Structure formats: structure tokens, C-alpha cells
C-alpha positions as CSV (number, residue, x, y, z in Angstrom):
1,M,-5.8,4.2,-7.7
2,T,-5.6,0.7,-6.1
3,W,-3.5,-0.4,-9.5
4,L,-1.2,2.5,-8.7
5,K,-0.8,1.4,-5.1
6,S,0.7,-2.1,-6.2
7,P,1.9,-1.4,-9.7
8,C,4.2,-4.5,-9.8
9,D,0.7,-6.6,-9.3
10,H,-1.3,-4.7,-12.0
11,F,1.4,-3.5,-14.8
12,P,4.1,-5.5,-16.7
13,P,7.4,-4.4,-16.3
14,Q,8.7,-1.3,-18.0
15,V,12.0,-0.9,-20.0
16,H,12.9,2.9,-19.3
17,A,11.6,3.2,-15.9
18,D,10.8,1.8,-12.6
19,L,7.4,1.0,-11.7
20,V,7.5,1.6,-8.0
21,K,10.3,4.4,-8.0
22,D,9.2,6.3,-11.3
23,G,5.6,5.4,-11.7
24,V,3.5,3.7,-14.4
25,C,3.7,4.9,-17.9
26,G,0.4,6.4,-19.0
27,V,0.2,4.3,-22.0
28,F,0.1,1.1,-19.6
29,I,-2.8,2.8,-17.8
30,A,-4.8,3.8,-20.7
31,E,-4.5,-0.1,-22.0
32,K,-5.7,-1.2,-18.7
33,L,-8.6,1.0,-18.6
34,G,-9.7,0.1,-22.1
35,M,-9.3,4.0,-23.4
36,T,-7.1,6.0,-25.5
37,P,-4.0,7.7,-24.1
38,A,-5.3,11.0,-24.7
39,T,-8.4,10.3,-22.7
40,A,-6.4,8.5,-19.9
41,S,-3.9,11.6,-19.9
42,A,-6.8,14.1,-19.5
43,H,-8.2,12.0,-16.5
44,L,-4.8,11.5,-15.0
45,S,-3.9,15.3,-15.4
46,V,-7.0,16.0,-13.1
47,L,-5.9,13.6,-10.6
48,V,-2.4,15.4,-10.7
49,E,-4.0,19.0,-10.4
50,A,-5.7,17.7,-7.3
51,G,-2.5,16.5,-6.0
52,L,-3.5,12.8,-5.5
53,V,-1.1,11.6,-8.4
54,T,2.3,12.7,-9.4
55,S,3.8,12.7,-12.7
56,K,7.2,12.4,-14.0
57,R,8.3,13.0,-17.6
58,L,11.3,10.5,-18.7
59,G,11.9,10.9,-22.4
60,K,8.8,11.1,-24.4
61,W,7.0,9.3,-21.5
62,T,5.1,10.2,-18.5
63,Y,4.7,8.0,-15.6
64,F,2.2,8.3,-12.8
65,K,2.3,7.3,-9.2
66,R,0.0,8.1,-6.1
67,N,0.9,11.0,-3.7
68,E,0.8,9.1,-0.6
69,A,0.8,12.2,1.7
70,S,-1.8,13.8,-0.4
71,L,-4.0,10.7,-0.3
72,Q,-3.5,10.3,3.8
73,A,-4.3,14.1,4.3
74,F,-7.7,13.5,2.0
75,S,-8.7,10.6,3.6
76,Q,-8.1,12.0,7.1
77,S,-10.2,15.0,6.2
78,I,-12.9,13.0,4.9
79,A,-12.8,11.1,8.2
80,D,-13.0,14.4,10.3
81,L,-16.5,15.2,8.7
């Protein structure tokens, strides 16, 4: 999640999408995590389902970025415990 907060600091420029506006390509995330794209995709799907990350399909690639509103609400709910 930290990498996605500042994607330009943690990922190389992308050809078909903007790191900030569109998100980070799942392949780049998988490489940085040291896992296969399929494994990373499974983990990212859980984050998308939880609403913590959004996904955007452009062509044959899927891009992921933080859902700041959901993360803020989640942080607040933990703080309220």
C-alpha cells in the first residue's frame, strides 16, 4: 500500500497509462513483490474486493491504485475502537 501511495517513487514510468491517474500495472507490482503476476493478481483482487484498492482495465493490462476514501474510513473505524 505504501508503494501505491507514491507510485512515481517506487515504479518505473509506464507506456500506456499514467502512474498517478490510472494506477500501477499489475505486472510491475508483481515484479516488485517477487511473485508471479497470477499470484499478485489474486492478492490484489482481495484488496479490490475489500474496497481498499481500485482496478482499471486498459487494453490487456490492469492498473491498481489506492482507494483513499476507503482507506481513510478504514483508518477512522480502527481509531474509533
